[in-house]
N, C-alpha and C positions, 0 to 999 in steps of 0.2 A: 114627199116623192124623194128629193137629191137625197136625203140622209142614209136613205135605205139603199138606194142605189148605190153609192158610193160605200154604204157597210157590206152592201153585197160584192165589189168588186174587189175590198181589200181583204174579205174572206174567201174566192175566190183564187187570189194571191197565194194565200197564204195556202191555202190546199193544194194549189198544182207546184208550188216550192215545195213543198214538206213530200209529194207523191214525186217529185223530179228526185230529191234528198234521198227519199225512203228506195225510188228503185235504183239510183248509184248505186247504194250500199251493198244492196241485192249483188248487183254487177260485181265490184269490186270483191266481196266474199265469194261467189262462186269461180270467180279467178283463183282468189287465194288458194281455194281447196283445190280448185284442179294441179296448181303449182305444187302442193305440199304433196297433191297423190302422187304425180309425176315424180317428185323428188324420192317416193318412198319405195317405187315400181323400179326407181333404178337406181337403188342404191350399192347392188350387186355388181350391173351389169357397172356402173362407176371403177365400183371398188376392183373389180377385174380385169376394165377393159376392155372390158366385151361392147365393142360399138354397134354392130349387130344387132344385139339385144336392146342397147338405148336405144337405136334407130326406130327399130319396132315400135318401144314402148311408146316414143315421140310422134309417129306414125298414125297411133290409135284419139291425135287429137284432132283428125279432119274430121272428126264424129261432131265436134263440135264447132259451128260455122264462124263464130265469131272469135276462133284463133286465127294469125296472120303467121303467128313464126313463131319457134321455141327451140332454147339451145340448152341444151349440157355444156357446164365450162368446170373443169376439175377446180388446185383447189388453190392452183397456180395462175386462174383466169383464164387459162386456154380452151379455145372452143373443143371439146370433146365430141357433141355431134351436134346437127342442127335438123329440123324439120322446116319448111315453109311451105304454104298455101298456095295449090298449083296457081290458083286465080287470082292471088293475090296483087293488084291494083293499086295497091299504096304509092308514097309521093316517094319510097324508095329507091333508087336506082337500079339495074340490073346486080350492080357489085354488092354493094347491100341487102338485095330482099334476099328474106329467108335467113337472118343471121337478126336474133333477136339484140335488141341495142343493149350489150352488155355494160356499155360506159355508165349508166346510170348506177351510182350504188343503190343496192337496197338496203330499207332500215334494218339495222339489227335485229327487229323478232319476222322480218319479213314482207313486213307491211308496204303499202302504198297511198296515195292518195288520190284521188281521181278529180282534176279540175272540173269548175262547175260546165263548164262546154268541151271538156274533151271528147275526142273522136276516137282516139287511144289510148290505152293502158295495159301498162307493163307490169306482172308479176313475176316478183320474186320469192324464191323457197330458197333455202342449204339442203344440201344430201347429208348426214350426220351418218355417219358411221361409230362408233363408240365412244358418243361424248366429241368428235371430232369432227370438223366439218371436212369434207373431203371435193366437195364441188359444191354447186347449185344449179338450178333449172330456173327460168327466165323464158316467158309466155309473153307475145306479143299480141295484146285480143285489139279487136276493130269495134270500135264503140257505137259505131253507127248503126245497128240493129236495134239496139236500143234505142235511139233517138228515132226511128220510124216506126218501132211500136207506139212510142210514148203519144207520139205524133197521130197518130192514126186512132190510137184513145182517147185523143184529145178533139181531135175532127168527129167521131162518132157524137162526145156530149154537150159540144160549143161548137158546130161547124161555120158560124160566121167570124167568131174569133179568130179559129186555125185558118180557114182564109187569111186572115188581115196576118196573122202570125207568119205565114207562106210566104205571104208578099214583102213582109218586111224580112227575111230569111233570104228573100232572093233578089233585095237591094232595087225593090220596084218602089214608083212613087204609089201615090193613091190617083187611082181615075181621073178623078174631078180635080187631080194636083195644079197642073199649068192651066186651068180657067180661073181657080181659084186665085193664085197666084196674079194672074194679068188683071183680077178685076180691083185687086188690093194694089196693085201697083197706081192702074189708071187712077182708083181712088185719090190715092196719095199725091199722085200729079198735080188730080186737080184741086187738093189742098194745097198745094203749094208749097 
């Protein structure tokens, strides 16, 4: 019985880990495509200094519920235009809400990595005109919907394990912890 149980647990962890990694990669890829598409659609607006057109393009990002904020920066790194989700309730203070975190340099190819337990991701893509970078797009996205979806799927397949995971994520001890600890302490004290 024990080897089968251990093998099942190892297989479950491997499958769950792969699913998490795969889902994160898909989310990251989708956000990078969104940044690249936004860069293409704002190229003319940046080239001609048309803030109104660039703002209209950024405001289309409201259709993606995961987008918290986005900004278009000129070649010198100055903010050209920005967009913020009206209900952006992240830890950002009022002064920075709606301004993407441009202080994080982008990788040369515009890619980035999502940490294993990340709740936000910043996608950066250059705006190129005639092989010259004339600006960049930065999109800050909320990954919490990804986690909510993964947990809901996990809960549907493994309700007991999901309940245990949720309890641990809330930082709660098992219901029987106090009684077990008290019994263990009493036994140790009796053994002297």
